[in-house]
N, C-alpha and C positions, 0 to 999 in steps of 0.2 A: 456226859457229865454235866450237870446244871449249867456250869460258866460256858461249856462248848454250845449247849443248845441256845443259850442266849446268843451267843455270838453268830451261831448259824441264822437265828430268826433275824438278826440285825442286818446280816449279810444278804439274807434273801430279800428284805424290805428294800435295802439300800439299791440292790440291782433292779429290783421292779421299778423303783422311783426312776432310776438312771435311764431305764428303757422307755419309760413313758416319756421322759423329757426329750430323749433322743427323737422318739417317733414325732412329736409334735414339732420340734424344729424342723424335721425333715418335710413334713406336712406344709408347713408354713413357708419354707424355701421353694418347693417346687409347685405349690399351689396357692399362688399369691390372690388367686380369686376367692379364697375361702373368707368367711366372716372375720372381720378384724375386731380388735377389741374395742368395746363400746358398742358394737353393733347388736342388735337384738338376738342375732344368731352366734354371735361369738362366745366361746366360753370364758367365763372369768376365772380368776385364780381360785376362788373358793369352790367353784364348780370342779376345777382340776383336783383340789385337795379332797373334796368329798368322794371323788372316784377312786383315789388311791387306796382307801380300806378294801373297796371290792377287789381291785387288782392284786392286793397283798394277800387277801383271803383266798383268792383263786389260785395265787402263786403257792401258798401253804398248801392248799388243798391238793396241788398236784404234786406234792411230795418235794423230792429233791430237785425237780426240774425248775429253773429259774425264769423260764419263759412265759410269757403271757399268751393266755389263750387266744385263739383267733376271733372268737366270738366278742372277747373283751376288747380286742383292738378294733374290730368293726365298731362297737358301741362307743368306743372313746373318740373316733374320727367323723362319724356321722352326725355333723353339727350343721351342716349347710347343703344346698343342691350341688350336684356333679358341675364341674367347669372343665373347659378345654385349654389347652396350651396356647399363649399368646404369641404372634409372630415376633421375629427379632425385631429390635428396634431400628427405624431407619437412619440412613447416614445423617450426619450433622448438615444442618441447611448450608451451612458455608461451603461444604464441598460441592453440592448440587449448584449453587449460584455461580461458583467458579467454572464449573463445566459449561453451563450455559453462556457465560460470558466469552469464553473460549470459542464455542460454537458461533456465537453472533459475531464475533470478531472475524472469524474466518469466512462466514457468509458475506459479510461486508467487503472483504478483500477478494472475494471471488474464488476462494478454495472451498471447493465443494465436495471432492471426492478423495481427496489425499487420504491414505489409510491412517496416518498417525495424527495430522494437526488439520484434517479436513472436516467442514461444518457437519457433514453428516456423520462422521465417525463420533464427534462429541456429542451430537444430539442423541445418538442410539447408546452412548454410555450413559447418559441420563436416564434414558427410558429402561436400560438393564436394571437400574438401580430403582427407579420409580416409574412403573408403567403407566401411572395415571397423570405424569406431568403435561399439563396443557401447553406449557411454553415449548417443551421438547417436541411435543406433536406439530405443533404450528411451524418450528423451525424445519422439521422434516419436509412439510408441506411447501415451504419456501424454496428449500433446496430441489424438490421436484419441479417446482415452477420454473426455476432458474435453468434447470437442465433441459426442461420442454422448449424454454425460449431459444436457448442455444441450439437445440435440435432443429427448430423451426427456422432459425438464421442460416444454418449450414445447409439445410435443404434449399431454402430460397436462393442461396448463392451458389448452388450447384456443388458443394463440397461433399462428395459421396463417401469418402472415408471418414470423416468426422462425423457426418450424419450416421454412419452405420454403427460408430462407436458408442455414441451417445445413446442411440436406440437400445444397443445391447445393455449399457449400464442401466438405464431405466427398468429393462427387464431383469437383468440379474439381481439388481438391488431390490427389486419388487416395490419400486417406488410408483408406478402407474400401470394399471391394467386397462384404464379406459381408452387411452390414446396409442396403444402399441400397434394395433391393427391399422389405425390410420396413418401412423408415421411409417409403417412397413409398406404399405401401399404407395406413399409418396416416395419412399426411397426406391421402390421398384420403378415408378415413373422417371425418377431422376436417372437411373442407370438407362432407361431408354432413350431419354432425350439428351443427354450430354453429348453423344457424338453429333447429334443433330444440330445442337446449339453451336458446337465448334464449327461445324460445317457452315452454317449461317454466318457466323461472325467473320469466319475468313472469307466468305464470298462477298460480304458487306464491305470489307476493308481492303478488298482487292484492288490494286492500283488499274485505273482506268485511262485510257489515251484520250477519250472525248466524252461529251455528255451522253451520247448515246450508249457508250459501253457502260459509263456509270449507271444509267438507268436500268440496263439489262442486268448488272450485278444486283440493283436493290430490288428487282423484280424477282431474281432467283432466290435472294435472301428472304424475300418475304414470303414466298412459297414455303420455304423450310420453316420459318417461324410459325406460318399457320398449320403446318404439320404437327409441330410441337403442341400449339395451342389445342388440337384436337386430342392429344394424348392427355395433356394436362392444362385444363382450361385456366388454372390460377399460377401457371408458371411465370415468375416474375422475371427471369432472364429473357425469356421470349417476348414479355410485354415490353421490356426495356429495349430490346431490338426493335420491335414495331413502333416505339416511340421515336427511336432515332430514325428509322425511315419517315415516320410522319413528320418529324421536325424539317425535313428537306421540303416537304410540300408546305409547311407553315411559313418557313424562311422565304420560300419562293413567293408566297401570298403577301406576305409584309414588304417585299421588295417592290411587288406589282403595284400595290396600294401607295408606295412612296412616290410613284411615278403616275399617280392618277389613273392607273390601269386597273380599274376595278372589276372589268370583265376577266382580266387575267388573274387577278387576286381570287375572284369567285371560282374560276376553274381549278385554281390550285387548292382551294379550300374543299372543293368536291372531292379531289385526288385524295386530300388527307382524311376525309370523313369516311373513305372506303376502307381505310387502314384499321383505325381504331375509333368507331362510330361513338360519338358522344363523350369523347375523352375530355377530361378538364382542359388540357393544353389545347385542343380544338375550340372548345368553347371560349376560352381566354383570347386566343388568337382572333377568333371571328368578333369578339367584343372589341378588341383593340383596333382592328380594321374599321369596325363602325365608328369607333370615336375618331379615327384619323378622317374618315369620310365626312363626319359632322362638323369637325374642325374646319376642314377643307371648304365644305359647303358654306359655313358661317364667313369664311373669309372672302369666298366669290360672292356672297349675298352682300357684304360690305362694298366689295367692288362695284356690284350693281347699283348700290345706292349712291355711291361717289359719281357713277356715270349719270345718274339721274340729276344729281346736284348740278352737274357740269352743263345739263340741258341735252344729253345725248339719249334719249328715250329708246331708240333701237338699239344701241350697244348694252343699255341697262336691262331691257328685256332680254337680250341673249344671254347675258351673264346670270340673270335670274334663273332661266330654264338650266344653264349648267349647274347652277347650284342644287336645283331640285332634282337633277339627274344624279348628283352626288349623294344627296340624302333628301329623301321626299318629306322628312320632318323637319327640316331646317327652320330654325326660328325666324320670325320677322317676315314670313311671306304674305301674310294679310295685310300687314301695314305697307309692305313694298307695293303690292298690287293697288291698294289704294293710291299711294304716290304715283305709280305709273299712270294710272287711269287719270289722276288730277294733271299729270303732266302732259298727257296726251290730249286731255280736254280742256285743261285750265292752266297749262304752262307751270305745273307744279304747285299752283295755288290751291286753295280750298275753298268752295262755295262759300260765300258770306265774307270771306277775308277782305279788307280794306287795305288798298295799297296806294302809293304815290310814287311815280317814276321821277327820279331825279333827272336834271339835264345834264347832258354828256358832256357839253362844252363850255358851260357858264353856270353860275350859281342860279338856282332856282329849282322848281319842280312843278309837275303837272298837277292838275285838280286831283282830288282823292277819288278813287274808283273802288266800286263793291265787285266782287267777283259773282257772276250769276251762274246759277246751277243749270246743266241740262235739263231737258225735259219737253214736255208737249202740253198744247192747251187748245182750246176751241176759241178761234178768233171770231169778233162780231158778236152781234147780239141777236137773240131771238126775237120774232115779229111781235110777241106779247110783252115784251119789256117796256116798261113806261119810258117815252122819250126816244123809243127806237126809230131809226132812220132807214130808208133803203140803201144809203151808201155804206151801211154796216152788214151788209148780207152779200152772198149767202154765208153762213157760219161754216167755217172749215176748219179741219184739223191742222195744226201747225207742229212740226218737230223741230226743236232747237236741239240739235246734235252737237254743236261745239259750243264750249263754254265762251263767254265773252265778259268784259268788264264794262260797267256803266257807271257814269259820274254818280257819286253819293249825294251830290248836290248840284243845282244849276251853277254854270260858270259866273264868278263874281265880277264885280267892276274892277277890283285889283288884279285879278288874274287876266282879264282882257286887257288891262293897261300895259302890262308887262309885254303882251303880243305886239301891241300897237308902238310901244316904245321901241321894241327890238327891230320891227320890220318897217316902221313908218307908214304902216298900213293905212289907208283911207276907207272908211265905211261907206255903204250906199248911202246911209243919211247924210254923211259929209258931203259925198258926190252930189246927191239929188237936193240937198239943202233943207230937208225936213223930215219930221217924223210925227206920228199921232201922240197925242198926250191926253190925259184926263182933264177937263176944264170944270173946275169946281162952280164957276158961274152958272154954267147951263146944265151942269151934271151929264155931260157927254164928252165922248172923245173926239178931238178935233186935230186937224193937222196944223202943225206950227213949225214955222221956219227957225232954223238954227238949232234944232234939237238933235243931239248925238247921243252915242253911248255913254257920255260923261254926265247925262241928266238922269233925273228919275222920272217916276210916272207922271208927275205933274209939270216938269219942265225944270224943277230946280236941280241944284247940283246932286249928284249921286254919291251917297257914301261908299267906301271900298267895300263893304260886307254886304251890299245889296246885290241881288242877281242883275247882271248886266242886261239891258233892253235896248230897244232902238236898233237892234241888229238884224240883218237880213239872212236869208239861207246863204247866200253868197259869202256874207261875213262870217257865218258860222263854219262853213267849209274851210275857209282860209285859216281860221283859228285851228281847227283840227289838224290842217296839214302842217302848221307851224309846230304843234305839239310834237307831231311825228318826227319833224327834222331835229327838233331840241332833245328828243328822248330816245331816238333810234327805235322807237315802237310805232306800231301801225295805229293812229288815232284816226277817228272818222265820227261821222253821225250815225246814231242807231238806225236800224230799219225800223219800219213802221211795226212788223211783227214783233220784234225784239222789245219795242218800247211797250206794246201792249202786254206781252209775257210778263216784262219786269214790272209794270204797273199792277196786273192781277195779283202776282205773287202766288199763284197757286190756287186762287179763288175763281168761282164761277158767278159771283153775285153782281149786283147792279155797280156797286162801287167796291173797292177792296177791302173797305171795313163791313161790307153787308149790304143789304136791300134798303135800309131805311136811312134817316137823317143820323149824321154823326152825332154820338152822345158826349163825345169829350173834344178837346182841342186837339184834332190830328193833322191839321193842315190849314193853310191860309185859304180859306174858301170864303164865298158870299153867304154872309149870316143874317138874319133879320136883326141881330144885336149889333152889327157894325155901324158905325157913323163916320161920315167924311168931316173934315175940319169945320164944315159949316152945319154939321148935324144931319146931312142928308142920309138917307136909308135906301137900301135896294129894294126895288118893286118885286124882284124874283129871286128869293134867297132861300137857304135852308132855315126853317123855323127853329125858333130857340136856339140859335147857335151864334156865338161870336168868338172870334178868334183874337180881337183886340187891333187888327190891322185894316186900314181902308186900301191901302195900296199894297206893293210888293213888301215883305217882311224880310229882315236880313237872314240870310242863309242859315240854316241848322237850327231853326227856332222851334220845329215841331219834330215829333217822334217818327221813325221810319216805318215804312210798311214791312211785312214779312220778309221780303229780300233785303232790307236794310237800306233802303232809298228813301231820303227826305224830300218832301214837297214833289213827288212823282206826279202827284194829282192836286196840284194847287200852287199858289205863289206865282209863278209864271209857266205859260205853256212853252213847248220846245219844239224846235225844228227836228224834222227827221230826213232820212236820206230820199225816201220814196218820191217818185212822182205822183201826182194825183190822179186817180181811177175812181170812176163814179161808184163802182161796186167792187167785189171781190172774185168775180169770174176770172178764171185763169190766173189768180194770184199764186206766188211761190207757196210751197208747202214745208219749206225748209227753213223758213225765217230770214231768208235773203230779201234784200231791198228790191222792190219792184221798180224798175227804172227804164225809161224809154228815152233813147237819144232826142235832144233838143227839146224836152218838155219844160214848159214855162211856170207851171204850177206845182209847189211842193206841199207836202202833207205836214201838218201841225198837229201834235198830240198832246194831251193832258190839260187839264183845267187850269185856269190862272186866278189871280185875286179877284177878277171881274167877271167871271163865268158863272152862268145860271146853273142850277142843280142837275139839269139834263145834260149840260155840257161837262159835268164832271164825271159822268159815267165812264166805266173802264173801256167801253166799246166807241166812245165818241170819237170822231175824227173831223177836221175840217182842213181847208187849203188856203194858201196865200200865194202870190207871186213870188218868185225867186228873190226879187229885189225889194220886197214889201218889208216894213219895218214899223214897229208900234210899241206901246207901252206894256203889252200883255205877253209878248213872246221873247224868250230867251235861247240859252244854249245849253244842252245837256250832252257831253260828249261821250262816245265808246271807245272801246280798244280791243283790238284782237289779242288773242292770247297765245 
């Protein structure tokens, strides 16, 4: 029927359209990778509609069948390249983060292997979900490192059961393949050494009735510990046992050093070094003992210096030797040796030092002295020296082996007055009634009655700061003896050799300042520029020289020579201890005074304000009777140290 045909056609078309829509929906659901709407490869609605007549026509051509031909289906879906199925979506990030936090908390609390809430279980849950999780992989490595550390500690302390359990865990959980063999080897050594370590510990702590038995126990334990070290060179328990034995030797060394028994301490250290050579404990103890030795040496050296201060040079030297025996590197040795040398040679003074001894029983002090250095020099003058005299030969070497002190200046009038006032001493001039003075009228020296030490070179009253004159050798000796009594030191007149040595001050020239005339005011000498009160001049004087004085100058007016002595060759000449000899044959070579019993003439050294240039030479010498006195000779004292 026509009506039924129409209905059949509509039914066929509607079915074909429904099938096409269903097919499109299925493709879109299961193949999301296909081109989407709006893509150059995606079909539009118009495209879809355009395809419907073809599908309808094919359906009609197929008769009663309402199915779409396979070729038509293929044509309908071939709009894009083939695609694969996507993996299922990952779990939400919050769940992964929660698992990682649980794992990190368990790791921090030391729960590593618990099956439900251990760090390893949580990290592996994360990896089961996300095999690429870097945080979970790092966490598993941390768990492995912690188990390795526990295993190492268990092996070190000798815990065999715990070590075996942890090694099994590492193997069963496939956490570490790299260290398993090494750990198994260590476990094997542990099983071998455990009984040995037990035996050694029991032996070491076995009760001993005396020191000999205790030493025997230590030696037995030492042998066992060494056996363990042969099996396992890194065995910490054996090393601890050796350290315990070593400690007994180190304690013994420290105890010996506390008693200054450093030989015993060294012996104990040698014993310790045979147990654990080069151990830090051995090095520390050796350093500690060295510090004790240095401290002790410093203290003993201080005692040596104190002994030196007290004047006991022998004890000081003994203590210094003991300090050096304690520590060869003790500080202050050089300074001490110099002090000791000075003590031996200069009574603890230094060469060049100026001293003044106080009187021990009253106010006052002795004249200032300069400490003379030891040394040697050639005494006398060579034949070719201008002004040379036969009394100055033969030249000979003199060694001044002991230090002495010599007056920095001549004795002053004031200093001599203190002696006279104290002793009521009468000088030879006072006893004999006269002395020689310079006479301005005649220009010569003449003997004048009534002249004493209280007068100056012209007979006028002498100022206190002038050098005392009109004194004999006898007077000079008496003054030196008085100084000895007042100070407790040995004062004396210098020897002739000491005087020339001090005058030369290390020089070998004609004068201490050189071979020629002085170029500056260095002493009170005769110069052609000097004038007497009546304008007289010297007929034999240093040319082009004037010091401003005709007679003696106040002491200390001129600069010192290199040994620190003022007017040693000028102002006034000085008495010395020696008897007069016409030459130096058989003269002492050690600087001692050359004295013959009962000699009547004594040596005078040094130039005066009225001496000719030849008489100012360092080698010049002359003599006077022991009771002679005049306006050109004074006193310069010496002192033993």
